[in-house]
PLY file of the C-alpha trace (Angstrom):
ply
format ascii 1.0
element vertex 112
property float x
property float y
property float z
element edge 111
property int vertex1
property int vertex2
end_header
-0.07 0.10 0.00
1.50 3.57 -0.93
1.40 6.30 1.34
-1.30 8.02 -0.65
-3.66 5.09 -0.25
-3.46 5.30 3.60
-5.42 7.51 5.93
-4.07 9.54 8.72
-4.50 8.32 12.14
-5.15 10.76 14.99
-1.88 11.29 16.99
-2.80 12.08 20.60
0.95 12.19 21.60
2.95 9.79 23.69
4.78 8.21 20.86
8.20 9.23 19.74
8.72 11.22 16.40
10.43 9.72 13.67
14.18 9.43 13.60
16.10 10.84 10.88
16.54 7.46 9.12
12.77 6.55 9.74
11.87 9.77 8.01
14.19 9.22 5.15
12.52 5.88 4.44
9.16 7.42 4.17
10.63 10.51 2.18
11.50 8.03 -0.40
7.78 8.09 -1.55
7.69 11.91 -1.45
11.06 12.89 -2.88
9.98 16.54 -3.89
9.59 17.20 -0.04
12.81 18.43 1.92
13.22 17.08 5.41
14.30 20.11 7.53
15.00 21.28 11.04
16.71 18.20 12.30
14.25 15.84 10.53
11.42 17.41 12.51
9.57 18.91 9.59
9.00 18.43 5.80
8.36 21.20 3.46
7.88 21.66 -0.21
7.40 24.79 -2.49
4.57 24.54 -5.22
4.65 26.96 -8.18
1.68 28.15 -10.35
0.80 30.56 -13.23
-0.87 32.98 -10.82
-2.36 33.79 -7.59
-5.73 32.13 -8.60
-4.31 28.85 -9.50
-2.21 28.96 -6.15
-5.25 29.61 -4.20
-7.28 26.98 -5.88
-4.58 24.50 -4.89
-4.48 25.67 -1.32
-8.42 25.26 -1.10
-8.16 21.86 -2.18
-5.37 21.03 0.32
-7.44 22.51 2.89
-10.48 20.41 2.37
-8.03 17.35 2.15
-6.69 18.58 5.51
-9.95 18.62 7.15
-10.96 15.22 5.79
-7.83 13.82 6.97
-7.65 15.59 10.37
-4.13 16.67 9.66
-3.23 20.23 9.17
-0.25 21.79 7.45
1.21 25.15 7.77
0.48 26.79 4.41
1.77 30.17 3.18
0.36 31.14 -0.42
1.21 34.22 -2.67
1.14 35.03 -6.15
2.29 31.95 -7.99
3.38 29.83 -5.19
2.26 27.90 -2.21
4.64 26.62 0.55
3.44 23.88 2.70
5.24 22.53 5.76
4.28 19.69 8.16
5.17 18.17 11.29
3.07 16.38 14.03
2.80 19.03 16.54
1.63 16.79 19.47
4.96 15.11 19.18
7.17 17.94 18.04
8.40 15.95 15.05
7.62 13.88 12.21
4.92 11.16 12.07
4.00 8.72 9.18
0.78 10.98 9.11
3.01 13.86 7.59
4.23 11.72 4.86
0.84 10.52 4.05
-0.40 14.02 3.65
2.57 14.85 1.57
1.71 12.09 -0.99
-1.87 13.10 -1.09
-0.80 16.85 -1.40
1.37 15.61 -4.31
-1.47 13.85 -5.99
-3.49 17.04 -5.77
-0.65 18.87 -7.49
-0.19 16.32 -10.19
-4.06 16.43 -11.04
-4.05 20.21 -11.20
-0.85 20.32 -13.14
0 1
1 2
2 3
3 4
4 5
5 6
6 7
7 8
8 9
9 10
10 11
11 12
12 13
13 14
14 15
15 16
16 17
17 18
18 19
19 20
20 21
21 22
22 23
23 24
24 25
25 26
26 27
27 28
28 29
29 30
30 31
31 32
32 33
33 34
34 35
35 36
36 37
37 38
38 39
39 40
40 41
41 42
42 43
43 44
44 45
45 46
46 47
47 48
48 49
49 50
50 51
51 52
52 53
53 54
54 55
55 56
56 57
57 58
58 59
59 60
60 61
61 62
62 63
63 64
64 65
65 66
66 67
67 68
68 69
69 70
70 71
71 72
72 73
73 74
74 75
75 76
76 77
77 78
78 79
79 80
80 81
81 82
82 83
83 84
84 85
85 86
86 87
87 88
88 89
89 90
90 91
91 92
92 93
93 94
94 95
95 96
96 97
97 98
98 99
99 100
100 101
101 102
102 103
103 104
104 105
105 106
106 107
107 108
108 109
109 110
110 111
């Protein structure tokens, strides 16, 4: 099963964040995302033709976030959207972050 086929499972804390090596394994499925801040965050910049396209993409990502119950940090402007994710309850990365990244990549591929 690919990450995009999975569903986020609520993280209530009490579990350790992924190690850098564990994050790297999940990262192989979402290679456009950068693992940063000591492997506690993943982020990606998406580019668009204009503000309207960027906003439409962000609205789709927002709907997905509500559906999955896992919410990224998003910055949007003319021709771009920056998305960053971590699981705040554990102050680091969880499989859910990579599931969302894979699903966001699918939205980006569909909106091209």
